[in-house]
N, C-alpha and C positions, 0 to 999 in steps of 0.2 A: 872607791867612790861611795859616798853615803847617800842614803835616801833622804831627800829633802821635800817635805810636803808643806804646803801653806796651811793656814788655819782651816779646819774642817768646815765645809759648807753642807748643811743637810737640806735635802729637797723633799718635798712632800711625796713625790712619786718614787722615792728610793733613796738608799744611802749612797751618796756620792760626795766627792770632795774635789776641790780644785787642785791643780798640780803646779808646782813651782820648782824647777830644777831638773836634773837628770838622774837616772837611777841605773843600777845594774839590773839584769834580768831577775825577776823575783824567784824565790825558791819556796815560798809559802803562800797559802791563800791570803788574800787581802782582807783587812778588816772591812773595807768598803771599796767599791769600784771608784776610779778616779775619772771625773768628768773631763773630757777634752773640750777646750774652748779656743776661741780665736786668739786668746792671749798667750797660748802656749806655742813656742816655736817648733812647728813640725815641718818647716820648709814650705816653699810656695805651694807645692802640690798638696801636701797634707793639710795646710791651713785652708786652702780653697775647698777641699773636701769637707772639712768641718763646717765652713761657712755655708756650703750648699745644703748639707744635711740639716743644719740648724734652721735654715730658711724654709725647709719643708716640714718643720715640726718634728724632726728626728733628733735623737740624742746619742752621742758617742762616748764611749768610756773605755778605759784600759784597766785590767785587773780582774781576777776571778775571785769573787766573794760568794757568800752563801746565797744572797739574793739572786745573783747572776746564775749560779748553779741551778736554782729552781727553774729558771726560765730555760736554761740549756737542756735539762732533762726532758723537757716537753717537745723538743724539736729534733733531737738526734735520731729519733726513730722514724722520721718522715721518709717516705719511700724514695724520693729522689736523692736524699742524703745517704740512706742505707745502700742504694744501688752502687754508688761509687766510693763511699766512705764508710763502710760498715764498722770499722774499728772505732768510730766516734762513740758508738753505744757502749763499748767497753772502756774507752779512754775516759769518758765522763759518766760512768755508770752510777756513781753515787759520790758523796762527799769525800770518802776515803780515796776513791780512784782519782778524783780531781786533785786532791792534795798530793798524791803520788806523782801525778802528771806535772804539776807546777814545780815540784822539787827538782825536776830536770832542767830548770831555768827556762820557763816559758812565760811569754807575755800574751795575755788574752785580750782581744779587742771585740767589743760588742756594739752593735747599732740597734737601738730600741725606739719604739714609738713613744714620744714624750707624753702622749695622752693615755694610751692603754698599757704602756710598759711592755708590750709584746716584743719578743726578740725577733728582729727582722733579719739580722745577719751576724755572723761571728767568724773570727779567724784568729790566727796567732803567728808568732815568730819565736825563734829560739835557736841557740847553738846546737848543731847536729851535723856530724861528719857523714857525708854520703860518698861512697867510693865512685859513684857515677858522675859526681859534680865536684871534682877536686878543687879546693880553694874557695868554693862557695858554701861556706859552712853555717849559714843562717837559713834554717828551714822555715818555710811559711805555708799556710793553708788558709782556705777561703770557703765559706759556706753561706748560702742565702736560703732562708726558710720559706715555707709556703706563704706565711704572712708577709715576708719581704718581697716575694714575687708579686703578691697582690698589691702591696704598697707601690712598687715600681709601676705597675700598670695604672694605678690611680693617679700617680703624679704625672706620668706621661700623657694620660688622657685629659689631665687638668691644664695642660699647656706647656709643660716642659718635656718636649718630645725626645730630648737628648739624654734624659736622666737614666742612669743605670746604677742600681744599688751595688752590684758586684764591682763596678769600677770604683765607686767611693770606698767600699770596704777594702779593696786592694790598695788604694792610695793610703789609707790609714794604717794598714798592717805594715806596709813598706815604710811609711813616714815614722811610725813609732820605732821600728827596728833600726832605722838609720839616724834618727834625730834624738829619740829618748835614750836608746841603748848603744849608740855610737858605732853601729856597723857601717861598712862601706856598701854602697848599692850593688856593686858587682860581686858581693859575697852572698847576696840574697838568692835563694833557690826555691824550687818547688818540684813536685812530681805529680803526674796525673795519668789517666788512661787515655789511649789514643781515640777511643770512641766518644769521649766526653768533649764533643766539638764545641759546644757553647763555652765551656770553661777555657778551652785552649784559645779560642778567639779572644776572650777577655784578657788572657795572659799576654797575648801579643799587643793588645792596646795599652797595657800597663808598661810595656817595655821589656818583657821577657823574651829571650831567644831560646829556641829549642835546640838541645844537643842531640847528637846521634843516640838513638835508642840503644839500650844495653842488650847485646845479643843473648846474655845469660838470664834475662828476666823471664818469668813464666809467661807463656803465651795465652794463658787463660786467667780469668778473674772470677771471683764469686759474684753471685747475684742475690736478689731478694729471696729467691728459692734456695734454701740451704744446700740442697743436693745438686743444683745445676750450676754449671760454669759456662762462660762464653769465651770465644776467642777474642783476645785483645792484646794490647802491647803497652808497656809502661813507657811514658815519655818524661824526660827530664829537662828543666828549664833553669836558666840563669838570667838575672836582671842585668842586661848589658846596655840597654838603651833608655837610661833614666837620667833626667837632669832637672 
């Protein structure tokens, strides 16, 4: 399957282009991120997420390019991300690290503020075999930055009390995995820590079902303090309630 991209569209707030067609998971950094619009078939849930985000002045894109990397480097060190996802700082440490990460067939999804270009949320999907979730070989991940948390609060206080940026991010990661890259919804998986209750609640709302925790997973996880660990448990999820 070949990459098909419509004529490039350059926006004053960043290098973006419209998308037309389906692609394989990328293995290289993008020349520019691809803007997700309502004209792209992301399925009912994905298209509704794009519509909602656009209506609130937010911009969604897929693809990891140099402009997006600059935004990403500024948020991976935020305390709440480091607490549960410390490997993001190594995974996206610099351009070379990002290039190596993309080479493993990864699709990066970003939500930014159309006005300030601040990175509000990011996530990804890609093929990855996990012995704890046999048959669900599309791994996914989801992060909301401090700016994203503040934006969610602002939108909710401005009248849309049901808005949750994490839900919209999740819908887009799933929609790109299943519609752009051709995966089946029940192949989509994720893993998280048991103590991350907010994230686990969100996953349930998206349609993920928790599997039995693996008994051989470490019972502790690292924390912000390099020499301190806490008791915890790894949890594994498969997307089984998605339509």
